[in-house]
Jmol script that loads the backbone (N, CA, C; Angstrom):
load data "model"
ATOM      1  N   MET A   1     116.811  94.948  94.405  1.00  0.00           N
ATOM      2  CA  MET A   1     116.563  93.720  93.688  1.00  0.00           C
ATOM      3  C   MET A   1     116.035  92.654  94.645  1.00  0.00           C
ATOM      4  N   THR A   2     116.631  92.561  95.805  1.00  0.00           N
ATOM      5  CA  THR A   2     116.192  91.570  96.781  1.00  0.00           C
ATOM      6  C   THR A   2     114.745  91.803  97.199  1.00  0.00           C
ATOM      7  N   THR A   3     114.370  93.061  97.379  1.00  0.00           N
ATOM      8  CA  THR A   3     113.004  93.377  97.789  1.00  0.00           C
ATOM      9  C   THR A   3     112.003  92.932  96.745  1.00  0.00           C
ATOM     10  N   LEU A   4     112.245  93.277  95.480  1.00  0.00           N
ATOM     11  CA  LEU A   4     111.334  92.893  94.406  1.00  0.00           C
ATOM     12  C   LEU A   4     111.296  91.388  94.244  1.00  0.00           C
ATOM     13  N   THR A   5     112.439  90.754  94.288  1.00  0.00           N
ATOM     14  CA  THR A   5     112.502  89.303  94.155  1.00  0.00           C
ATOM     15  C   THR A   5     111.721  88.611  95.263  1.00  0.00           C
ATOM     16  N   SER A   6     111.872  89.076  96.491  1.00  0.00           N
ATOM     17  CA  SER A   6     111.158  88.427  97.595  1.00  0.00           C
ATOM     18  C   SER A   6     109.653  88.608  97.461  1.00  0.00           C
ATOM     19  N   HIS A   7     109.220  89.772  97.027  1.00  0.00           N
ATOM     20  CA  HIS A   7     107.783  90.001  96.814  1.00  0.00           C
ATOM     21  C   HIS A   7     107.242  89.057  95.746  1.00  0.00           C
ATOM     22  N   LEU A   8     107.942  88.946  94.635  1.00  0.00           N
ATOM     23  CA  LEU A   8     107.445  88.159  93.505  1.00  0.00           C
ATOM     24  C   LEU A   8     107.604  86.658  93.710  1.00  0.00           C
ATOM     25  N   ASN A   9     108.692  86.233  94.320  1.00  0.00           N
ATOM     26  CA  ASN A   9     108.884  84.798  94.557  1.00  0.00           C
ATOM     27  C   ASN A   9     107.813  84.223  95.469  1.00  0.00           C
ATOM     28  N   ASN A  10     107.329  85.028  96.390  1.00  0.00           N
ATOM     29  CA  ASN A  10     106.288  84.561  97.300  1.00  0.00           C
ATOM     30  C   ASN A  10     104.931  84.472  96.630  1.00  0.00           C
ATOM     31  N   LEU A  11     104.775  85.112  95.486  1.00  0.00           N
ATOM     32  CA  LEU A  11     103.477  85.157  94.824  1.00  0.00           C
ATOM     33  C   LEU A  11     103.215  83.975  93.906  1.00  0.00           C
ATOM     34  N   ALA A  12     104.196  83.615  93.063  1.00  0.00           N
ATOM     35  CA  ALA A  12     103.873  82.670  92.008  1.00  0.00           C
ATOM     36  C   ALA A  12     105.118  82.029  91.407  1.00  0.00           C
ATOM     37  N   PRO A  13     104.925  80.876  90.765  1.00  0.00           N
ATOM     38  CA  PRO A  13     106.030  80.257  90.039  1.00  0.00           C
ATOM     39  C   PRO A  13     106.356  81.031  88.762  1.00  0.00           C
ATOM     40  N   ARG A  14     107.442  80.668  88.109  1.00  0.00           N
ATOM     41  CA  ARG A  14     107.971  81.372  86.932  1.00  0.00           C
ATOM     42  C   ARG A  14     106.914  81.622  85.862  1.00  0.00           C
ATOM     43  N   ASP A  15     106.191  80.614  85.432  1.00  0.00           N
ATOM     44  CA  ASP A  15     105.213  80.785  84.354  1.00  0.00           C
ATOM     45  C   ASP A  15     104.115  81.776  84.739  1.00  0.00           C
ATOM     46  N   ASP A  16     103.702  81.764  85.989  1.00  0.00           N
ATOM     47  CA  ASP A  16     102.688  82.707  86.439  1.00  0.00           C
ATOM     48  C   ASP A  16     103.230  84.139  86.447  1.00  0.00           C
ATOM     49  N   LEU A  17     104.486  84.295  86.849  1.00  0.00           N
ATOM     50  CA  LEU A  17     105.095  85.627  86.832  1.00  0.00           C
ATOM     51  C   LEU A  17     105.193  86.154  85.404  1.00  0.00           C
ATOM     52  N   LEU A  18     105.628  85.296  84.485  1.00  0.00           N
ATOM     53  CA  LEU A  18     105.712  85.719  83.088  1.00  0.00           C
ATOM     54  C   LEU A  18     104.338  86.136  82.561  1.00  0.00           C
ATOM     55  N   ALA A  19     103.319  85.374  82.889  1.00  0.00           N
ATOM     56  CA  ALA A  19     101.965  85.699  82.439  1.00  0.00           C
ATOM     57  C   ALA A  19     101.490  87.023  83.044  1.00  0.00           C
ATOM     58  N   ALA A  20     101.822  87.257  84.298  1.00  0.00           N
ATOM     59  CA  ALA A  20     101.407  88.499  84.948  1.00  0.00           C
ATOM     60  C   ALA A  20     102.073  89.703  84.286  1.00  0.00           C
ATOM     61  N   PHE A  21     103.367  89.607  84.035  1.00  0.00           N
ATOM     62  CA  PHE A  21     104.054  90.702  83.351  1.00  0.00           C
ATOM     63  C   PHE A  21     103.533  90.860  81.923  1.00  0.00           C
ATOM     64  N   ALA A  22     103.290  89.747  81.233  1.00  0.00           N
ATOM     65  CA  ALA A  22     102.833  89.795  79.841  1.00  0.00           C
ATOM     66  C   ALA A  22     101.518  90.549  79.699  1.00  0.00           C
ATOM     67  N   ALA A  23     100.705  90.554  80.725  1.00  0.00           N
ATOM     68  CA  ALA A  23      99.443  91.293  80.677  1.00  0.00           C
ATOM     69  C   ALA A  23      99.676  92.791  80.480  1.00  0.00           C
ATOM     70  N   PHE A  24     100.847  93.287  80.865  1.00  0.00           N
ATOM     71  CA  PHE A  24     101.196  94.699  80.713  1.00  0.00           C
ATOM     72  C   PHE A  24     102.104  94.950  79.506  1.00  0.00           C
ATOM     73  N   ASP A  25     102.456  93.903  78.788  1.00  0.00           N
ATOM     74  CA  ASP A  25     103.394  93.979  77.659  1.00  0.00           C
ATOM     75  C   ASP A  25     102.617  94.313  76.383  1.00  0.00           C
ATOM     76  N   GLU A  26     102.472  95.589  76.102  1.00  0.00           N
ATOM     77  CA  GLU A  26     101.649  96.048  74.986  1.00  0.00           C
ATOM     78  C   GLU A  26     102.221  95.695  73.621  1.00  0.00           C
ATOM     79  N   THR A  27     103.528  95.517  73.523  1.00  0.00           N
ATOM     80  CA  THR A  27     104.160  95.235  72.227  1.00  0.00           C
ATOM     81  C   THR A  27     104.648  93.801  72.101  1.00  0.00           C
ATOM     82  N   ASP A  28     104.405  92.979  73.125  1.00  0.00           N
ATOM     83  CA  ASP A  28     104.815  91.573  73.128  1.00  0.00           C
ATOM     84  C   ASP A  28     106.305  91.404  72.829  1.00  0.00           C
ATOM     85  N   ASP A  29     107.104  92.284  73.443  1.00  0.00           N
ATOM     86  CA  ASP A  29     108.547  92.233  73.216  1.00  0.00           C
ATOM     87  C   ASP A  29     109.340  91.883  74.472  1.00  0.00           C
ATOM     88  N   GLY A  30     108.639  91.436  75.521  1.00  0.00           N
ATOM     89  CA  GLY A  30     109.330  91.050  76.742  1.00  0.00           C
ATOM     90  C   GLY A  30     109.643  92.210  77.662  1.00  0.00           C
ATOM     91  N   THR A  31     108.980  93.358  77.412  1.00  0.00           N
ATOM     92  CA  THR A  31     109.190  94.526  78.264  1.00  0.00           C
ATOM     93  C   THR A  31     107.850  95.118  78.688  1.00  0.00           C
ATOM     94  N   VAL A  32     107.884  95.842  79.796  1.00  0.00           N
ATOM     95  CA  VAL A  32     106.717  96.615  80.233  1.00  0.00           C
ATOM     96  C   VAL A  32     107.177  98.022  80.580  1.00  0.00           C
ATOM     97  N   ASP A  33     106.276  98.959  80.449  1.00  0.00           N
ATOM     98  CA  ASP A  33     106.546 100.343  80.788  1.00  0.00           C
ATOM     99  C   ASP A  33     106.841 100.423  82.288  1.00  0.00           C
ATOM    100  N   VAL A  34     107.963 101.020  82.627  1.00  0.00           N
ATOM    101  CA  VAL A  34     108.374 101.101  84.036  1.00  0.00           C
ATOM    102  C   VAL A  34     107.335 101.842  84.869  1.00  0.00           C
ATOM    103  N   SER A  35     106.701 102.865  84.310  1.00  0.00           N
ATOM    104  CA  SER A  35     105.713 103.602  85.104  1.00  0.00           C
ATOM    105  C   SER A  35     104.518 102.722  85.467  1.00  0.00           C
ATOM    106  N   LEU A  36     104.095 101.826  84.559  1.00  0.00           N
ATOM    107  CA  LEU A  36     103.017 100.888  84.879  1.00  0.00           C
ATOM    108  C   LEU A  36     103.451  99.921  85.972  1.00  0.00           C
ATOM    109  N   LEU A  37     104.680  99.433  85.859  1.00  0.00           N
ATOM    110  CA  LEU A  37     105.217  98.507  86.851  1.00  0.00           C
ATOM    111  C   LEU A  37     105.299  99.174  88.222  1.00  0.00           C
ATOM    112  N   LYS A  38     105.757 100.412  88.245  1.00  0.00           N
ATOM    113  CA  LYS A  38     105.861 101.144  89.509  1.00  0.00           C
ATOM    114  C   LYS A  38     104.495 101.274  90.174  1.00  0.00           C
ATOM    115  N   ASP A  39     103.482 101.611  89.372  1.00  0.00           N
ATOM    116  CA  ASP A  39     102.137 101.739  89.925  1.00  0.00           C
ATOM    117  C   ASP A  39     101.645 100.415  90.511  1.00  0.00           C
ATOM    118  N   ALA A  40     101.873  99.325  89.778  1.00  0.00           N
ATOM    119  CA  ALA A  40     101.415  98.007  90.240  1.00  0.00           C
ATOM    120  C   ALA A  40     102.135  97.603  91.524  1.00  0.00           C
ATOM    121  N   LEU A  41     103.453  97.810  91.574  1.00  0.00           N
ATOM    122  CA  LEU A  41     104.218  97.418  92.759  1.00  0.00           C
ATOM    123  C   LEU A  41     103.914  98.319  93.955  1.00  0.00           C
ATOM    124  N   ALA A  42     103.625  99.580  93.684  1.00  0.00           N
ATOM    125  CA  ALA A  42     103.227 100.473  94.776  1.00  0.00           C
ATOM    126  C   ALA A  42     101.928  99.965  95.401  1.00  0.00           C
ATOM    127  N   GLY A  43     101.056  99.420  94.560  1.00  0.00           N
ATOM    128  CA  GLY A  43      99.816  98.845  95.066  1.00  0.00           C
ATOM    129  C   GLY A  43     100.045  97.620  95.930  1.00  0.00           C
ATOM    130  N   MET A  44     101.212  96.995  95.785  1.00  0.00           N
ATOM    131  CA  MET A  44     101.578  95.844  96.606  1.00  0.00           C
ATOM    132  C   MET A  44     102.314  96.275  97.870  1.00  0.00           C
ATOM    133  N   GLY A  45     102.525  97.587  98.028  1.00  0.00           N
ATOM    134  CA  GLY A  45     103.166  98.082  99.232  1.00  0.00           C
ATOM    135  C   GLY A  45     104.633  98.450  99.095  1.00  0.00           C
ATOM    136  N   MET A  46     105.203  98.359  97.900  1.00  0.00           N
ATOM    137  CA  MET A  46     106.606  98.741  97.723  1.00  0.00           C
ATOM    138  C   MET A  46     106.716 100.242  97.552  1.00  0.00           C
ATOM    139  N   SER A  47     107.776 100.827  98.090  1.00  0.00           N
ATOM    140  CA  SER A  47     108.002 102.263  97.919  1.00  0.00           C
ATOM    141  C   SER A  47     108.591 102.520  96.534  1.00  0.00           C
ATOM    142  N   GLY A  48     108.467 103.750  96.078  1.00  0.00           N
ATOM    143  CA  GLY A  48     109.041 104.138  94.787  1.00  0.00           C
ATOM    144  C   GLY A  48     110.538 103.931  94.747  1.00  0.00           C
ATOM    145  N   ASP A  49     111.219 104.223  95.855  1.00  0.00           N
ATOM    146  CA  ASP A  49     112.670 104.030  95.909  1.00  0.00           C
ATOM    147  C   ASP A  49     113.038 102.559  95.781  1.00  0.00           C
ATOM    148  N   ASP A  50     112.281 101.683  96.447  1.00  0.00           N
ATOM    149  CA  ASP A  50     112.541 100.248  96.341  1.00  0.00           C
ATOM    150  C   ASP A  50     112.348  99.766  94.910  1.00  0.00           C
ATOM    151  N   VAL A  51     111.286 100.240  94.269  1.00  0.00           N
ATOM    152  CA  VAL A  51     111.015  99.846  92.879  1.00  0.00           C
ATOM    153  C   VAL A  51     112.129 100.339  91.970  1.00  0.00           C
ATOM    154  N   ASP A  52     112.564 101.586  92.142  1.00  0.00           N
ATOM    155  CA  ASP A  52     113.647 102.130  91.321  1.00  0.00           C
ATOM    156  C   ASP A  52     114.912 101.298  91.451  1.00  0.00           C
ATOM    157  N   ARG A  53     115.269 100.973  92.692  1.00  0.00           N
ATOM    158  CA  ARG A  53     116.485 100.173  92.914  1.00  0.00           C
ATOM    159  C   ARG A  53     116.339  98.772  92.315  1.00  0.00           C
ATOM    160  N   ALA A  54     115.171  98.184  92.443  1.00  0.00           N
ATOM    161  CA  ALA A  54     114.958  96.818  91.986  1.00  0.00           C
ATOM    162  C   ALA A  54     114.921  96.713  90.467  1.00  0.00           C
ATOM    163  N   THR A  55     114.402  97.712  89.801  1.00  0.00           N
ATOM    164  CA  THR A  55     114.233  97.622  88.348  1.00  0.00           C
ATOM    165  C   THR A  55     115.425  98.170  87.570  1.00  0.00           C
ATOM    166  N   LYS A  56     116.318  98.867  88.231  1.00  0.00           N
ATOM    167  CA  LYS A  56     117.413  99.560  87.550  1.00  0.00           C
ATOM    168  C   LYS A  56     118.224  98.657  86.625  1.00  0.00           C
ATOM    169  N   ALA A  57     118.613  97.502  87.064  1.00  0.00           N
ATOM    170  CA  ALA A  57     119.471  96.620  86.257  1.00  0.00           C
ATOM    171  C   ALA A  57     118.757  96.060  85.035  1.00  0.00           C
ATOM    172  N   PHE A  58     117.439  96.076  85.032  1.00  0.00           N
ATOM    173  CA  PHE A  58     116.685  95.485  83.931  1.00  0.00           C
ATOM    174  C   PHE A  58     115.857  96.526  83.182  1.00  0.00           C
ATOM    175  N   SER A  59     116.222  97.796  83.315  1.00  0.00           N
ATOM    176  CA  SER A  59     115.489  98.858  82.644  1.00  0.00           C
ATOM    177  C   SER A  59     116.362  99.540  81.608  1.00  0.00           C
ATOM    178  N   SER A  60     115.715 100.007  80.532  1.00  0.00           N
ATOM    179  CA  SER A  60     116.401 100.766  79.496  1.00  0.00           C
ATOM    180  C   SER A  60     115.386 101.654  78.801  1.00  0.00           C
ATOM    181  N   ARG A  61     115.897 102.656  78.114  1.00  0.00           N
ATOM    182  CA  ARG A  61     115.026 103.598  77.432  1.00  0.00           C
ATOM    183  C   ARG A  61     114.777 103.118  76.012  1.00  0.00           C
ATOM    184  N   LYS A  62     113.501 103.120  75.608  1.00  0.00           N
ATOM    185  CA  LYS A  62     113.115 102.745  74.246  1.00  0.00           C
ATOM    186  C   LYS A  62     112.492 103.956  73.582  1.00  0.00           C
ATOM    187  N   GLY A  63     112.825 104.181  72.339  1.00  0.00           N
ATOM    188  CA  GLY A  63     112.260 105.310  71.609  1.00  0.00           C
ATOM    189  C   GLY A  63     113.331 106.329  71.284  1.00  0.00           C
ATOM    190  N   LEU A  64     112.942 107.329  70.576  1.00  0.00           N
ATOM    191  CA  LEU A  64     113.892 108.334  70.114  1.00  0.00           C
ATOM    192  C   LEU A  64     114.073 109.450  71.124  1.00  0.00           C
ATOM    193  N   GLY A  65     115.305 109.867  71.291  1.00  0.00           N
ATOM    194  CA  GLY A  65     115.609 111.024  72.117  1.00  0.00           C
ATOM    195  C   GLY A  65     115.115 110.920  73.540  1.00  0.00           C
ATOM    196  N   GLN A  66     114.867 112.060  74.135  1.00  0.00           N
ATOM    197  CA  GLN A  66     114.427 112.121  75.516  1.00  0.00           C
ATOM    198  C   GLN A  66     112.968 111.706  75.677  1.00  0.00           C
ATOM    199  N   GLY A  67     112.219 111.646  74.578  1.00  0.00           N
ATOM    200  CA  GLY A  67     110.815 111.285  74.661  1.00  0.00           C
ATOM    201  C   GLY A  67     110.576 109.795  74.760  1.00  0.00           C
ATOM    202  N   GLY A  68     111.649 109.016  74.776  1.00  0.00           N
ATOM    203  CA  GLY A  68     111.502 107.569  74.854  1.00  0.00           C
ATOM    204  C   GLY A  68     110.909 107.120  76.172  1.00  0.00           C
ATOM    205  N   THR A  69     110.380 105.907  76.182  1.00  0.00           N
ATOM    206  CA  THR A  69     109.747 105.335  77.365  1.00  0.00           C
ATOM    207  C   THR A  69     110.721 104.391  78.050  1.00  0.00           C
ATOM    208  N   GLU A  70     110.801 104.464  79.360  1.00  0.00           N
ATOM    209  CA  GLU A  70     111.648 103.547  80.106  1.00  0.00           C
ATOM    210  C   GLU A  70     110.926 102.202  80.202  1.00  0.00           C
ATOM    211  N   LYS A  71     111.630 101.138  79.812  1.00  0.00           N
ATOM    212  CA  LYS A  71     111.045  99.801  79.773  1.00  0.00           C
ATOM    213  C   LYS A  71     111.787  98.868  80.726  1.00  0.00           C
ATOM    214  N   PHE A  72     111.030  97.965  81.338  1.00  0.00           N
ATOM    215  CA  PHE A  72     111.573  96.935  82.223  1.00  0.00           C
ATOM    216  C   PHE A  72     111.570  95.619  81.463  1.00  0.00           C
ATOM    217  N   ARG A  73     112.743  94.976  81.333  1.00  0.00           N
ATOM    218  CA  ARG A  73     112.892  93.713  80.597  1.00  0.00           C
ATOM    219  C   ARG A  73     112.526  92.549  81.523  1.00  0.00           C
ATOM    220  N   TYR A  74     111.234  92.285  81.611  1.00  0.00           N
ATOM    221  CA  TYR A  74     110.729  91.328  82.600  1.00  0.00           C
ATOM    222  C   TYR A  74     111.123  89.891  82.307  1.00  0.00           C
ATOM    223  N   LYS A  75     111.255  89.503  81.056  1.00  0.00           N
ATOM    224  CA  LYS A  75     111.638  88.115  80.764  1.00  0.00           C
ATOM    225  C   LYS A  75     113.027  87.825  81.313  1.00  0.00           C
ATOM    226  N   GLU A  76     113.949  88.763  81.129  1.00  0.00           N
ATOM    227  CA  GLU A  76     115.294  88.598  81.687  1.00  0.00           C
ATOM    228  C   GLU A  76     115.244  88.553  83.212  1.00  0.00           C
ATOM    229  N   PHE A  77     114.437  89.424  83.792  1.00  0.00           N
ATOM    230  CA  PHE A  77     114.333  89.470  85.249  1.00  0.00           C
ATOM    231  C   PHE A  77     113.780  88.162  85.814  1.00  0.00           C
ATOM    232  N   VAL A  78     112.690  87.652  85.237  1.00  0.00           N
ATOM    233  CA  VAL A  78     112.076  86.419  85.723  1.00  0.00           C
ATOM    234  C   VAL A  78     113.046  85.254  85.550  1.00  0.00           C
ATOM    235  N   ASP A  79     113.745  85.202  84.431  1.00  0.00           N
ATOM    236  CA  ASP A  79     114.740  84.150  84.239  1.00  0.00           C
ATOM    237  C   ASP A  79     115.817  84.211  85.317  1.00  0.00           C
ATOM    238  N   MET A  80     116.241  85.428  85.665  1.00  0.00           N
ATOM    239  CA  MET A  80     117.278  85.577  86.681  1.00  0.00           C
ATOM    240  C   MET A  80     116.785  85.099  88.041  1.00  0.00           C
ATOM    241  N   ILE A  81     115.573  85.499  88.452  1.00  0.00           N
ATOM    242  CA  ILE A  81     115.122  85.087  89.781  1.00  0.00           C
ATOM    243  C   ILE A  81     114.737  83.614  89.813  1.00  0.00           C
ATOM    244  N   ALA A  82     114.466  83.037  88.632  1.00  0.00           N
ATOM    245  CA  ALA A  82     114.137  81.618  88.563  1.00  0.00           C
ATOM    246  C   ALA A  82     115.386  80.750  88.451  1.00  0.00           C
ATOM    247  N   GLY A  83     116.547  81.391  88.355  1.00  0.00           N
ATOM    248  CA  GLY A  83     117.788  80.638  88.297  1.00  0.00           C
ATOM    249  C   GLY A  83     118.218  80.234  86.906  1.00  0.00           C
ATOM    250  N   LYS A  84     117.556  80.744  85.876  1.00  0.00           N
ATOM    251  CA  LYS A  84     117.930  80.436  84.499  1.00  0.00           C
ATOM    252  C   LYS A  84     119.039  81.394  84.089  1.00  0.00           C
ATOM    253  N   PRO A  85     120.131  80.875  83.512  1.00  0.00           N
ATOM    254  CA  PRO A  85     121.218  81.762  83.080  1.00  0.00           C
ATOM    255  C   PRO A  85     120.742  82.739  82.016  1.00  0.00           C
ATOM    256  N   LEU A  86     121.198  83.984  82.106  1.00  0.00           N
ATOM    257  CA  LEU A  86     120.859  84.981  81.110  1.00  0.00           C
ATOM    258  C   LEU A  86     121.593  84.697  79.810  1.00  0.00           C
ATOM    259  N   GLU A  87     120.976  85.042  78.667  1.00  0.00           N
ATOM    260  CA  GLU A  87     121.622  84.840  77.388  1.00  0.00           C
ATOM    261  C   GLU A  87     122.917  85.605  77.349  1.00  0.00           C
ATOM    262  N   GLY A  88     123.952  84.975  76.805  1.00  0.00           N
ATOM    263  CA  GLY A  88     125.242  85.610  76.691  1.00  0.00           C
ATOM    264  C   GLY A  88     126.111  85.487  77.934  1.00  0.00           C
ATOM    265  N   SER A  89     125.576  84.932  79.021  1.00  0.00           N
ATOM    266  CA  SER A  89     126.406  84.758  80.215  1.00  0.00           C
ATOM    267  C   SER A  89     126.959  83.338  80.243  1.00  0.00           C
ATOM    268  N   HIS A  90     128.042  83.178  80.930  1.00  0.00           N
ATOM    269  CA  HIS A  90     128.705  81.864  80.995  1.00  0.00           C
ATOM    270  C   HIS A  90     128.671  81.316  82.393  1.00  0.00           C
TER     271      HIS A  90
END
end "model"
wireframe off; spacefill off
backbone 0.3
color backbone group
């Protein structure tokens, strides 16, 4: 998480990060396909292991059965690194 946060915090403010992730958000639901994210971050020099560790807390499977797609909840992630409390937390 620290690795991904440091890479992204150095790049852009919150609104720019949201816009960058939204470009990959095909369903406009605040998520992106983890495989697309992995490819993009690998292009920035992050290893697959670093990406896996960084995205784990904000990833979940969408779809039926084993054929579902792993999604990264980027809106929650950006809110967390920007210091905004997550919904439902106190």
